[in-house]
ChimeraX commands (.cxc) that place a marker at each C-alpha (Angstrom):
marker #1 position -0.05,-118.67,156.44 radius 0.5
marker #1 position 2.00,-119.49,153.05 radius 0.5
marker #1 position 5.06,-118.28,154.84 radius 0.5
marker #1 position 4.50,-120.55,157.52 radius 0.5
marker #1 position 4.01,-123.38,155.58 radius 0.5
marker #1 position 7.23,-122.67,153.53 radius 0.5
marker #1 position 9.08,-122.61,156.50 radius 0.5
marker #1 position 7.54,-125.92,157.75 radius 0.5
marker #1 position 8.45,-127.68,154.72 radius 0.5
marker #1 position 12.34,-126.38,154.59 radius 0.5
marker #1 position 12.72,-127.38,158.15 radius 0.5
marker #1 position 11.18,-131.00,157.38 radius 0.5
marker #1 position 13.57,-131.13,154.38 radius 0.5
marker #1 position 16.69,-130.12,156.34 radius 0.5
marker #1 position 15.50,-132.81,159.24 radius 0.5
marker #1 position 15.11,-135.43,156.54 radius 0.5
marker #1 position 18.31,-135.01,154.37 radius 0.5
marker #1 position 20.16,-134.83,158.26 radius 0.5
marker #1 position 18.65,-137.77,159.07 radius 0.5
marker #1 position 19.24,-139.76,155.99 radius 0.5
marker #1 position 22.85,-138.31,155.83 radius 0.5
marker #1 position 23.32,-139.75,159.65 radius 0.5
marker #1 position 21.11,-143.20,158.66 radius 0.5
marker #1 position 23.71,-143.65,156.00 radius 0.5
marker #1 position 27.13,-142.73,157.86 radius 0.5
marker #1 position 25.86,-145.46,160.47 radius 0.5
marker #1 position 25.50,-148.24,157.45 radius 0.5
marker #1 position 28.35,-147.54,155.51 radius 0.5
marker #1 position 30.28,-147.80,159.28 radius 0.5
marker #1 position 28.56,-151.26,159.62 radius 0.5
marker #1 position 29.80,-152.37,156.16 radius 0.5
marker #1 position 33.31,-151.41,157.01 radius 0.5
marker #1 position 32.95,-153.28,160.15 radius 0.5
marker #1 position 31.22,-156.32,158.14 radius 0.5
marker #1 position 34.37,-155.68,155.91 radius 0.5
marker #1 position 32.39,-153.96,152.92 radius 0.5
marker #1 position 29.30,-154.31,150.36 radius 0.5
marker #1 position 27.34,-152.76,148.07 radius 0.5
marker #1 position 25.60,-149.88,149.02 radius 0.5
marker #1 position 21.37,-150.30,148.71 radius 0.5
marker #1 position 19.41,-148.45,146.01 radius 0.5
marker #1 position 18.70,-145.38,148.34 radius 0.5
marker #1 position 22.05,-145.05,149.37 radius 0.5
marker #1 position 23.52,-145.17,145.85 radius 0.5
marker #1 position 20.94,-142.01,144.96 radius 0.5
marker #1 position 21.51,-140.20,147.57 radius 0.5
marker #1 position 25.23,-140.34,146.78 radius 0.5
marker #1 position 24.75,-139.87,142.92 radius 0.5
marker #1 position 22.35,-137.00,143.88 radius 0.5
marker #1 position 25.42,-135.47,146.04 radius 0.5
marker #1 position 28.00,-134.89,143.26 radius 0.5
marker #1 position 26.41,-132.63,141.23 radius 0.5
marker #1 position 25.14,-130.61,144.20 radius 0.5
marker #1 position 28.72,-130.89,145.55 radius 0.5
marker #1 position 30.49,-129.56,142.38 radius 0.5
marker #1 position 27.67,-126.65,142.69 radius 0.5
marker #1 position 28.62,-125.53,146.00 radius 0.5
marker #1 position 32.69,-126.16,144.96 radius 0.5
marker #1 position 32.40,-123.46,142.13 radius 0.5
marker #1 position 32.10,-120.08,144.38 radius 0.5
marker #1 position 35.03,-121.70,146.46 radius 0.5
marker #1 position 37.17,-122.77,143.42 radius 0.5
marker #1 position 36.57,-119.36,141.60 radius 0.5
marker #1 position 37.52,-117.33,144.81 radius 0.5
marker #1 position 40.70,-119.41,145.72 radius 0.5
marker #1 position 41.70,-119.18,141.87 radius 0.5
marker #1 position 41.09,-115.68,141.73 radius 0.5
marker #1 position 43.43,-115.27,145.06 radius 0.5
marker #1 position 46.48,-117.42,143.70 radius 0.5
marker #1 position 46.31,-115.26,140.41 radius 0.5
marker #1 position 46.43,-111.98,142.52 radius 0.5
marker #1 position 49.13,-113.60,144.69 radius 0.5
marker #1 position 50.81,-114.68,141.48 radius 0.5
marker #1 position 50.54,-110.39,139.41 radius 0.5
marker #1 position 51.63,-109.60,142.94 radius 0.5
marker #1 position 54.81,-111.00,142.66 radius 0.5
marker #1 position 55.43,-110.32,138.84 radius 0.5
marker #1 position 55.10,-107.04,139.62 radius 0.5
marker #1 position 57.59,-107.20,142.35 radius 0.5
marker #1 position 59.60,-109.33,140.16 radius 0.5
marker #1 position 58.99,-106.71,137.41 radius 0.5
marker #1 position 60.22,-103.75,140.14 radius 0.5
marker #1 position 63.21,-105.60,141.26 radius 0.5
marker #1 position 64.48,-106.14,137.26 radius 0.5
marker #1 position 63.66,-102.64,137.00 radius 0.5
marker #1 position 66.02,-101.55,140.00 radius 0.5
marker #1 position 68.95,-103.98,138.37 radius 0.5
marker #1 position 68.50,-102.67,134.89 radius 0.5
marker #1 position 68.99,-98.89,136.25 radius 0.5
marker #1 position 72.18,-100.08,138.45 radius 0.5
marker #1 position 73.45,-101.79,135.00 radius 0.5
marker #1 position 72.31,-98.80,133.19 radius 0.5
marker #1 position 74.25,-96.06,135.61 radius 0.5
marker #1 position 77.54,-98.74,135.87 radius 0.5
marker #1 position 77.84,-99.06,131.94 radius 0.5
marker #1 position 77.59,-95.18,132.02 radius 0.5
marker #1 position 80.43,-95.11,134.89 radius 0.5
marker #1 position 82.68,-97.23,133.00 radius 0.5
marker #1 position 82.72,-95.44,129.26 radius 0.5
marker #1 position 82.88,-92.62,131.28 radius 0.5
marker #1 position 86.02,-94.01,132.93 radius 0.5
marker #1 position 87.11,-95.10,129.67 radius 0.5
marker #1 position 86.92,-91.87,128.18 radius 0.5
marker #1 position 88.75,-90.74,130.98 radius 0.5
marker #1 position 91.36,-93.02,130.33 radius 0.5
marker #1 position 92.10,-91.94,126.95 radius 0.5
marker #1 position 92.14,-88.74,127.87 radius 0.5
marker #1 position 94.95,-89.02,130.41 radius 0.5
marker #1 position 96.93,-90.71,127.52 radius 0.5
marker #1 position 96.09,-87.79,125.57 radius 0.5
marker #1 position 97.90,-85.70,128.14 radius 0.5
marker #1 position 100.90,-87.45,128.36 radius 0.5
marker #1 position 101.07,-87.90,124.31 radius 0.5
marker #1 position 100.77,-83.83,124.61 radius 0.5
marker #1 position 103.32,-83.58,127.11 radius 0.5
marker #1 position 105.59,-85.31,125.41 radius 0.5
marker #1 position 105.31,-84.21,122.46 radius 0.5
marker #1 position 104.75,-80.25,123.70 radius 0.5
marker #1 position 106.96,-80.54,126.83 radius 0.5
marker #1 position 104.66,-77.92,127.86 radius 0.5
marker #1 position 102.70,-78.74,131.30 radius 0.5
marker #1 position 99.46,-79.21,130.91 radius 0.5
marker #1 position 96.00,-79.03,133.00 radius 0.5
marker #1 position 92.90,-80.82,132.34 radius 0.5
marker #1 position 89.81,-78.79,133.26 radius 0.5
marker #1 position 86.14,-79.42,132.86 radius 0.5
marker #1 position 83.94,-76.45,130.77 radius 0.5
marker #1 position 81.21,-75.20,133.31 radius 0.5
marker #1 position 79.43,-72.35,132.00 radius 0.5
marker #1 position 79.22,-70.71,128.71 radius 0.5
marker #1 position 78.65,-67.45,127.80 radius 0.5
marker #1 position 77.99,-66.77,123.60 radius 0.5
marker #1 position 76.98,-63.74,122.57 radius 0.5
marker #1 position 76.95,-61.70,118.89 radius 0.5
marker #1 position 80.35,-60.07,120.09 radius 0.5
marker #1 position 82.12,-61.97,122.85 radius 0.5
marker #1 position 82.36,-65.69,123.49 radius 0.5
marker #1 position 83.96,-66.79,126.72 radius 0.5
marker #1 position 83.96,-69.93,129.17 radius 0.5
marker #1 position 84.20,-70.75,132.48 radius 0.5
marker #1 position 86.71,-73.95,133.57 radius 0.5
marker #1 position 86.73,-75.48,136.92 radius 0.5
marker #1 position 90.49,-74.36,137.53 radius 0.5
marker #1 position 92.06,-71.41,139.45 radius 0.5
marker #1 position 95.10,-70.06,140.73 radius 0.5
marker #1 position 95.13,-72.75,143.32 radius 0.5
marker #1 position 95.81,-75.46,140.57 radius 0.5
marker #1 position 98.63,-72.85,139.14 radius 0.5
marker #1 position 95.99,-71.00,136.16 radius 0.5
marker #1 position 97.17,-67.59,135.77 radius 0.5
marker #1 position 95.82,-65.17,133.23 radius 0.5
marker #1 position 97.59,-65.33,129.77 radius 0.5
marker #1 position 97.56,-68.91,129.73 radius 0.5
marker #1 position 96.83,-70.47,126.49 radius 0.5
marker #1 position 94.06,-73.00,126.44 radius 0.5
marker #1 position 93.90,-76.18,123.92 radius 0.5
marker #1 position 91.39,-78.88,123.30 radius 0.5
marker #1 position 92.56,-82.44,123.14 radius 0.5
marker #1 position 93.27,-82.71,119.96 radius 0.5
marker #1 position 95.94,-79.31,120.05 radius 0.5
marker #1 position 93.39,-77.08,118.55 radius 0.5
marker #1 position 93.07,-73.63,119.98 radius 0.5
marker #1 position 89.82,-72.81,122.40 radius 0.5
marker #1 position 91.36,-69.38,123.49 radius 0.5
marker #1 position 93.23,-67.63,126.38 radius 0.5
marker #1 position 92.59,-67.40,130.04 radius 0.5
marker #1 position 91.65,-63.23,130.63 radius 0.5
marker #1 position 90.54,-63.88,134.80 radius 0.5
marker #1 position 91.18,-66.67,137.18 radius 0.5
marker #1 position 90.21,-66.31,140.84 radius 0.5
marker #1 position 91.10,-69.54,143.45 radius 0.5
marker #1 position 89.16,-72.15,141.88 radius 0.5
marker #1 position 87.87,-71.09,138.64 radius 0.5
marker #1 position 89.02,-68.87,135.38 radius 0.5
marker #1 position 87.18,-67.36,132.28 radius 0.5
marker #1 position 88.34,-67.97,128.64 radius 0.5
marker #1 position 88.44,-65.65,126.04 radius 0.5
marker #1 position 87.55,-67.93,123.03 radius 0.5
marker #1 position 89.44,-67.96,119.94 radius 0.5
marker #1 position 85.68,-67.25,118.44 radius 0.5
marker #1 position 85.69,-63.88,120.01 radius 0.5
marker #1 position 85.66,-60.93,117.79 radius 0.5
marker #1 position 88.54,-59.69,120.37 radius 0.5
marker #1 position 90.49,-62.77,119.47 radius 0.5
marker #1 position 93.56,-62.38,117.20 radius 0.5
marker #1 position 96.26,-64.76,116.71 radius 0.5
marker #1 position 99.44,-65.14,114.49 radius 0.5
marker #1 position 99.10,-67.88,111.98 radius 0.5
marker #1 position 101.04,-69.94,109.88 radius 0.5
marker #1 position 100.09,-72.41,106.85 radius 0.5
marker #1 position 101.56,-75.56,107.80 radius 0.5
marker #1 position 102.01,-76.59,103.93 radius 0.5
marker #1 position 103.58,-73.42,102.48 radius 0.5
marker #1 position 104.80,-71.08,105.91 radius 0.5
marker #1 position 102.73,-68.20,104.79 radius 0.5
marker #1 position 101.95,-66.31,107.39 radius 0.5
marker #1 position 98.68,-64.19,108.44 radius 0.5
marker #1 position 96.36,-63.12,111.21 radius 0.5
marker #1 position 93.52,-65.76,112.70 radius 0.5
marker #1 position 90.74,-63.34,113.40 radius 0.5
marker #1 position 86.52,-63.43,113.06 radius 0.5
marker #1 position 85.34,-61.83,110.29 radius 0.5
marker #1 position 82.09,-59.26,110.00 radius 0.5
marker #1 position 79.77,-62.69,109.30 radius 0.5
marker #1 position 81.00,-64.13,112.50 radius 0.5
marker #1 position 83.21,-66.35,110.20 radius 0.5
marker #1 position 86.70,-67.53,111.41 radius 0.5
marker #1 position 89.14,-66.20,108.92 radius 0.5
marker #1 position 92.59,-66.31,107.83 radius 0.5
marker #1 position 94.08,-62.75,106.51 radius 0.5
marker #1 position 96.86,-62.87,105.15 radius 0.5
marker #1 position 98.90,-60.52,102.40 radius 0.5
marker #1 position 97.31,-61.32,98.50 radius 0.5
marker #1 position 101.12,-60.89,97.05 radius 0.5
marker #1 position 103.20,-64.00,97.60 radius 0.5
marker #1 position 100.71,-65.60,99.93 radius 0.5
marker #1 position 100.28,-69.17,99.09 radius 0.5
marker #1 position 97.24,-70.59,100.70 radius 0.5
marker #1 position 94.71,-73.11,99.40 radius 0.5
marker #1 position 91.37,-75.13,100.42 radius 0.5
marker #1 position 92.45,-77.68,102.96 radius 0.5
marker #1 position 95.37,-75.87,104.17 radius 0.5
marker #1 position 95.67,-76.75,107.89 radius 0.5
marker #1 position 96.71,-73.61,110.04 radius 0.5
marker #1 position 98.95,-73.48,113.09 radius 0.5
marker #1 position 99.78,-71.40,115.32 radius 0.5
marker #1 position 103.37,-69.79,114.57 radius 0.5
marker #1 position 104.56,-68.84,118.00 radius 0.5
marker #1 position 105.00,-65.43,117.08 radius 0.5
marker #1 position 103.39,-62.54,119.25 radius 0.5
marker #1 position 104.54,-64.21,122.23 radius 0.5
marker #1 position 101.30,-65.73,123.11 radius 0.5
marker #1 position 100.41,-69.29,122.16 radius 0.5
marker #1 position 102.93,-72.03,121.59 radius 0.5
marker #1 position 104.12,-72.77,118.19 radius 0.5
marker #1 position 102.36,-75.80,116.32 radius 0.5
marker #1 position 98.87,-75.50,117.54 radius 0.5
marker #1 position 96.03,-76.08,115.52 radius 0.5
marker #1 position 94.15,-73.04,114.77 radius 0.5
marker #1 position 91.51,-74.68,111.53 radius 0.5
marker #1 position 91.34,-75.64,108.25 radius 0.5
marker #1 position 90.84,-73.63,104.87 radius 0.5
marker #1 position 87.45,-73.86,102.92 radius 0.5
marker #1 position 87.48,-71.34,101.04 radius 0.5
marker #1 position 89.00,-68.49,100.09 radius 0.5
marker #1 position 88.04,-64.81,98.49 radius 0.5
marker #1 position 88.90,-63.74,95.49 radius 0.5
marker #1 position 92.08,-61.19,95.28 radius 0.5
marker #1 position 90.79,-57.61,94.82 radius 0.5
marker #1 position 92.90,-54.51,94.62 radius 0.5
marker #1 position 94.00,-54.31,98.41 radius 0.5
marker #1 position 96.86,-55.57,100.22 radius 0.5
marker #1 position 95.36,-58.05,102.00 radius 0.5
marker #1 position 93.37,-61.37,101.45 radius 0.5
marker #1 position 91.09,-63.52,103.43 radius 0.5
marker #1 position 90.40,-67.51,103.60 radius 0.5
marker #1 position 87.39,-68.85,105.68 radius 0.5
marker #1 position 88.98,-71.24,107.95 radius 0.5
marker #1 position 86.40,-74.46,109.80 radius 0.5
marker #1 position 87.92,-74.13,113.83 radius 0.5
marker #1 position 89.94,-77.01,114.69 radius 0.5
marker #1 position 88.01,-77.39,117.24 radius 0.5
marker #1 position 84.15,-78.35,118.21 radius 0.5
marker #1 position 83.30,-75.55,120.20 radius 0.5
marker #1 position 79.36,-76.46,120.02 radius 0.5
marker #1 position 80.34,-79.85,121.47 radius 0.5
marker #1 position 83.73,-78.61,123.91 radius 0.5
marker #1 position 83.42,-80.63,127.90 radius 0.5
marker #1 position 87.22,-80.67,128.30 radius 0.5
marker #1 position 89.97,-78.26,127.71 radius 0.5
marker #1 position 93.73,-78.18,128.84 radius 0.5
marker #1 position 95.68,-75.54,130.19 radius 0.5
marker #1 position 99.10,-74.74,128.90 radius 0.5
marker #1 position 100.83,-73.75,132.40 radius 0.5
marker #1 position 103.17,-71.54,130.72 radius 0.5
marker #1 position 103.07,-67.84,129.73 radius 0.5
marker #1 position 104.29,-66.53,126.63 radius 0.5
marker #1 position 106.53,-63.28,126.42 radius 0.5
marker #1 position 104.03,-60.92,125.96 radius 0.5
marker #1 position 101.74,-62.15,128.92 radius 0.5
marker #1 position 105.06,-62.29,131.01 radius 0.5
marker #1 position 105.14,-58.38,130.27 radius 0.5
marker #1 position 101.55,-57.23,130.11 radius 0.5
marker #1 position 100.73,-59.35,133.42 radius 0.5
marker #1 position 103.92,-57.87,135.31 radius 0.5
marker #1 position 102.27,-55.75,137.12 radius 0.5
marker #1 position 99.69,-58.08,138.20 radius 0.5
marker #1 position 98.32,-61.19,137.00 radius 0.5
marker #1 position 94.51,-59.86,136.54 radius 0.5
marker #1 position 93.14,-62.50,138.57 radius 0.5
marker #1 position 90.38,-62.07,140.96 radius 0.5
marker #1 position 91.00,-61.98,144.35 radius 0.5
marker #1 position 89.58,-64.47,147.04 radius 0.5
marker #1 position 86.88,-63.66,149.67 radius 0.5
marker #1 position 89.67,-64.87,152.24 radius 0.5
marker #1 position 91.98,-62.89,150.69 radius 0.5
marker #1 position 92.37,-59.27,151.42 radius 0.5
marker #1 position 93.03,-57.18,147.82 radius 0.5
marker #1 position 96.71,-56.12,147.30 radius 0.5
marker #1 position 96.97,-52.41,147.79 radius 0.5
marker link #1:1,2 radius 0.2
marker link #1:2,3 radius 0.2
marker link #1:3,4 radius 0.2
marker link #1:4,5 radius 0.2
marker link #1:5,6 radius 0.2
marker link #1:6,7 radius 0.2
marker link #1:7,8 radius 0.2
marker link #1:8,9 radius 0.2
marker link #1:9,10 radius 0.2
marker link #1:10,11 radius 0.2
marker link #1:11,12 radius 0.2
marker link #1:12,13 radius 0.2
marker link #1:13,14 radius 0.2
marker link #1:14,15 radius 0.2
marker link #1:15,16 radius 0.2
marker link #1:16,17 radius 0.2
marker link #1:17,18 radius 0.2
marker link #1:18,19 radius 0.2
marker link #1:19,20 radius 0.2
marker link #1:20,21 radius 0.2
marker link #1:21,22 radius 0.2
marker link #1:22,23 radius 0.2
marker link #1:23,24 radius 0.2
marker link #1:24,25 radius 0.2
marker link #1:25,26 radius 0.2
marker link #1:26,27 radius 0.2
marker link #1:27,28 radius 0.2
marker link #1:28,29 radius 0.2
marker link #1:29,30 radius 0.2
marker link #1:30,31 radius 0.2
marker link #1:31,32 radius 0.2
marker link #1:32,33 radius 0.2
marker link #1:33,34 radius 0.2
marker link #1:34,35 radius 0.2
marker link #1:35,36 radius 0.2
marker link #1:36,37 radius 0.2
marker link #1:37,38 radius 0.2
marker link #1:38,39 radius 0.2
marker link #1:39,40 radius 0.2
marker link #1:40,41 radius 0.2
marker link #1:41,42 radius 0.2
marker link #1:42,43 radius 0.2
marker link #1:43,44 radius 0.2
marker link #1:44,45 radius 0.2
marker link #1:45,46 radius 0.2
marker link #1:46,47 radius 0.2
marker link #1:47,48 radius 0.2
marker link #1:48,49 radius 0.2
marker link #1:49,50 radius 0.2
marker link #1:50,51 radius 0.2
marker link #1:51,52 radius 0.2
marker link #1:52,53 radius 0.2
marker link #1:53,54 radius 0.2
marker link #1:54,55 radius 0.2
marker link #1:55,56 radius 0.2
marker link #1:56,57 radius 0.2
marker link #1:57,58 radius 0.2
marker link #1:58,59 radius 0.2
marker link #1:59,60 radius 0.2
marker link #1:60,61 radius 0.2
marker link #1:61,62 radius 0.2
marker link #1:62,63 radius 0.2
marker link #1:63,64 radius 0.2
marker link #1:64,65 radius 0.2
marker link #1:65,66 radius 0.2
marker link #1:66,67 radius 0.2
marker link #1:67,68 radius 0.2
marker link #1:68,69 radius 0.2
marker link #1:69,70 radius 0.2
marker link #1:70,71 radius 0.2
marker link #1:71,72 radius 0.2
marker link #1:72,73 radius 0.2
marker link #1:73,74 radius 0.2
marker link #1:74,75 radius 0.2
marker link #1:75,76 radius 0.2
marker link #1:76,77 radius 0.2
marker link #1:77,78 radius 0.2
marker link #1:78,79 radius 0.2
marker link #1:79,80 radius 0.2
marker link #1:80,81 radius 0.2
marker link #1:81,82 radius 0.2
marker link #1:82,83 radius 0.2
marker link #1:83,84 radius 0.2
marker link #1:84,85 radius 0.2
marker link #1:85,86 radius 0.2
marker link #1:86,87 radius 0.2
marker link #1:87,88 radius 0.2
marker link #1:88,89 radius 0.2
marker link #1:89,90 radius 0.2
marker link #1:90,91 radius 0.2
marker link #1:91,92 radius 0.2
marker link #1:92,93 radius 0.2
marker link #1:93,94 radius 0.2
marker link #1:94,95 radius 0.2
marker link #1:95,96 radius 0.2
marker link #1:96,97 radius 0.2
marker link #1:97,98 radius 0.2
marker link #1:98,99 radius 0.2
marker link #1:99,100 radius 0.2
marker link #1:100,101 radius 0.2
marker link #1:101,102 radius 0.2
marker link #1:102,103 radius 0.2
marker link #1:103,104 radius 0.2
marker link #1:104,105 radius 0.2
marker link #1:105,106 radius 0.2
marker link #1:106,107 radius 0.2
marker link #1:107,108 radius 0.2
marker link #1:108,109 radius 0.2
marker link #1:109,110 radius 0.2
marker link #1:110,111 radius 0.2
marker link #1:111,112 radius 0.2
marker link #1:112,113 radius 0.2
marker link #1:113,114 radius 0.2
marker link #1:114,115 radius 0.2
marker link #1:115,116 radius 0.2
marker link #1:116,117 radius 0.2
marker link #1:117,118 radius 0.2
marker link #1:118,119 radius 0.2
marker link #1:119,120 radius 0.2
marker link #1:120,121 radius 0.2
marker link #1:121,122 radius 0.2
marker link #1:122,123 radius 0.2
marker link #1:123,124 radius 0.2
marker link #1:124,125 radius 0.2
marker link #1:125,126 radius 0.2
marker link #1:126,127 radius 0.2
marker link #1:127,128 radius 0.2
marker link #1:128,129 radius 0.2
marker link #1:129,130 radius 0.2
marker link #1:130,131 radius 0.2
marker link #1:131,132 radius 0.2
marker link #1:132,133 radius 0.2
marker link #1:133,134 radius 0.2
marker link #1:134,135 radius 0.2
marker link #1:135,136 radius 0.2
marker link #1:136,137 radius 0.2
marker link #1:137,138 radius 0.2
marker link #1:138,139 radius 0.2
marker link #1:139,140 radius 0.2
marker link #1:140,141 radius 0.2
marker link #1:141,142 radius 0.2
marker link #1:142,143 radius 0.2
marker link #1:143,144 radius 0.2
marker link #1:144,145 radius 0.2
marker link #1:145,146 radius 0.2
marker link #1:146,147 radius 0.2
marker link #1:147,148 radius 0.2
marker link #1:148,149 radius 0.2
marker link #1:149,150 radius 0.2
marker link #1:150,151 radius 0.2
marker link #1:151,152 radius 0.2
marker link #1:152,153 radius 0.2
marker link #1:153,154 radius 0.2
marker link #1:154,155 radius 0.2
marker link #1:155,156 radius 0.2
marker link #1:156,157 radius 0.2
marker link #1:157,158 radius 0.2
marker link #1:158,159 radius 0.2
marker link #1:159,160 radius 0.2
marker link #1:160,161 radius 0.2
marker link #1:161,162 radius 0.2
marker link #1:162,163 radius 0.2
marker link #1:163,164 radius 0.2
marker link #1:164,165 radius 0.2
marker link #1:165,166 radius 0.2
marker link #1:166,167 radius 0.2
marker link #1:167,168 radius 0.2
marker link #1:168,169 radius 0.2
marker link #1:169,170 radius 0.2
marker link #1:170,171 radius 0.2
marker link #1:171,172 radius 0.2
marker link #1:172,173 radius 0.2
marker link #1:173,174 radius 0.2
marker link #1:174,175 radius 0.2
marker link #1:175,176 radius 0.2
marker link #1:176,177 radius 0.2
marker link #1:177,178 radius 0.2
marker link #1:178,179 radius 0.2
marker link #1:179,180 radius 0.2
marker link #1:180,181 radius 0.2
marker link #1:181,182 radius 0.2
marker link #1:182,183 radius 0.2
marker link #1:183,184 radius 0.2
marker link #1:184,185 radius 0.2
marker link #1:185,186 radius 0.2
marker link #1:186,187 radius 0.2
marker link #1:187,188 radius 0.2
marker link #1:188,189 radius 0.2
marker link #1:189,190 radius 0.2
marker link #1:190,191 radius 0.2
marker link #1:191,192 radius 0.2
marker link #1:192,193 radius 0.2
marker link #1:193,194 radius 0.2
marker link #1:194,195 radius 0.2
marker link #1:195,196 radius 0.2
marker link #1:196,197 radius 0.2
marker link #1:197,198 radius 0.2
marker link #1:198,199 radius 0.2
marker link #1:199,200 radius 0.2
marker link #1:200,201 radius 0.2
marker link #1:201,202 radius 0.2
marker link #1:202,203 radius 0.2
marker link #1:203,204 radius 0.2
marker link #1:204,205 radius 0.2
marker link #1:205,206 radius 0.2
marker link #1:206,207 radius 0.2
marker link #1:207,208 radius 0.2
marker link #1:208,209 radius 0.2
marker link #1:209,210 radius 0.2
marker link #1:210,211 radius 0.2
marker link #1:211,212 radius 0.2
marker link #1:212,213 radius 0.2
marker link #1:213,214 radius 0.2
marker link #1:214,215 radius 0.2
marker link #1:215,216 radius 0.2
marker link #1:216,217 radius 0.2
marker link #1:217,218 radius 0.2
marker link #1:218,219 radius 0.2
marker link #1:219,220 radius 0.2
marker link #1:220,221 radius 0.2
marker link #1:221,222 radius 0.2
marker link #1:222,223 radius 0.2
marker link #1:223,224 radius 0.2
marker link #1:224,225 radius 0.2
marker link #1:225,226 radius 0.2
marker link #1:226,227 radius 0.2
marker link #1:227,228 radius 0.2
marker link #1:228,229 radius 0.2
marker link #1:229,230 radius 0.2
marker link #1:230,231 radius 0.2
marker link #1:231,232 radius 0.2
marker link #1:232,233 radius 0.2
marker link #1:233,234 radius 0.2
marker link #1:234,235 radius 0.2
marker link #1:235,236 radius 0.2
marker link #1:236,237 radius 0.2
marker link #1:237,238 radius 0.2
marker link #1:238,239 radius 0.2
marker link #1:239,240 radius 0.2
marker link #1:240,241 radius 0.2
marker link #1:241,242 radius 0.2
marker link #1:242,243 radius 0.2
marker link #1:243,244 radius 0.2
marker link #1:244,245 radius 0.2
marker link #1:245,246 radius 0.2
marker link #1:246,247 radius 0.2
marker link #1:247,248 radius 0.2
marker link #1:248,249 radius 0.2
marker link #1:249,250 radius 0.2
marker link #1:250,251 radius 0.2
marker link #1:251,252 radius 0.2
marker link #1:252,253 radius 0.2
marker link #1:253,254 radius 0.2
marker link #1:254,255 radius 0.2
marker link #1:255,256 radius 0.2
marker link #1:256,257 radius 0.2
marker link #1:257,258 radius 0.2
marker link #1:258,259 radius 0.2
marker link #1:259,260 radius 0.2
marker link #1:260,261 radius 0.2
marker link #1:261,262 radius 0.2
marker link #1:262,263 radius 0.2
marker link #1:263,264 radius 0.2
marker link #1:264,265 radius 0.2
marker link #1:265,266 radius 0.2
marker link #1:266,267 radius 0.2
marker link #1:267,268 radius 0.2
marker link #1:268,269 radius 0.2
marker link #1:269,270 radius 0.2
marker link #1:270,271 radius 0.2
marker link #1:271,272 radius 0.2
marker link #1:272,273 radius 0.2
marker link #1:273,274 radius 0.2
marker link #1:274,275 radius 0.2
marker link #1:275,276 radius 0.2
marker link #1:276,277 radius 0.2
marker link #1:277,278 radius 0.2
marker link #1:278,279 radius 0.2
marker link #1:279,280 radius 0.2
marker link #1:280,281 radius 0.2
marker link #1:281,282 radius 0.2
marker link #1:282,283 radius 0.2
marker link #1:283,284 radius 0.2
marker link #1:284,285 radius 0.2
marker link #1:285,286 radius 0.2
marker link #1:286,287 radius 0.2
marker link #1:287,288 radius 0.2
marker link #1:288,289 radius 0.2
marker link #1:289,290 radius 0.2
marker link #1:290,291 radius 0.2
marker link #1:291,292 radius 0.2
marker link #1:292,293 radius 0.2
marker link #1:293,294 radius 0.2
marker link #1:294,295 radius 0.2
marker link #1:295,296 radius 0.2
marker link #1:296,297 radius 0.2
marker link #1:297,298 radius 0.2
marker link #1:298,299 radius 0.2
marker link #1:299,300 radius 0.2
view
């Protein structure tokens, strides 16, 4: 019974509000036709009551609209952020390529200078592999016989430092025995005093300059260069700098510890001297020690 009365009350209330609204609309229409007039007391009361009700009804819609606008704004910001990140990545990649181009252009300039100074053709190459152990130090470069690289050709750095010697080649690659290999031995000379000796790796894996103790004029800070003797390396390439000298003993020879002219830990690009010394020409006279290509049958 209570539910029935509640339903009847709600229906009558809605009907009354609708009726009042219709009457108010008719009266407002007549007042407009008559040129306007002041609202009656009950019309003013309805209008005043409608304002807070309208605000309460509009609150959920305003909140929903604001949330939607903020959501759309967040999506827009996210898209802009993604676009900016993409542009930043492109700019960083372009910057990296420009820096590499500048480095490459500087290296090409060094090639011209080295060719002019030594009058020897040199071929730039990149290190693509490194084999370092306690006894062997070798590297692989991306140039081979197709570019004129042969076993026995010296390899140097961009600052004329001796890197090593090409030992074997294929069509598009070559292997280098580096200066730090224990099998390597290079005839050197002190640039200042012209004292001669041999540069090789010592027992403690350090590079050493071994010279005749009697009459040998070697000091800390001296630069050791290739002497050109031995028929392997051209004269004048840098081998390293003396950083320590052992005490002279009763023996004939004395050693000096050297800092290599090449930073082998940061080596990326090298230059192959496209000319073999007389000793290498004789050594490889019967065969270049090169690995034949897969498509080429080995010579008999």
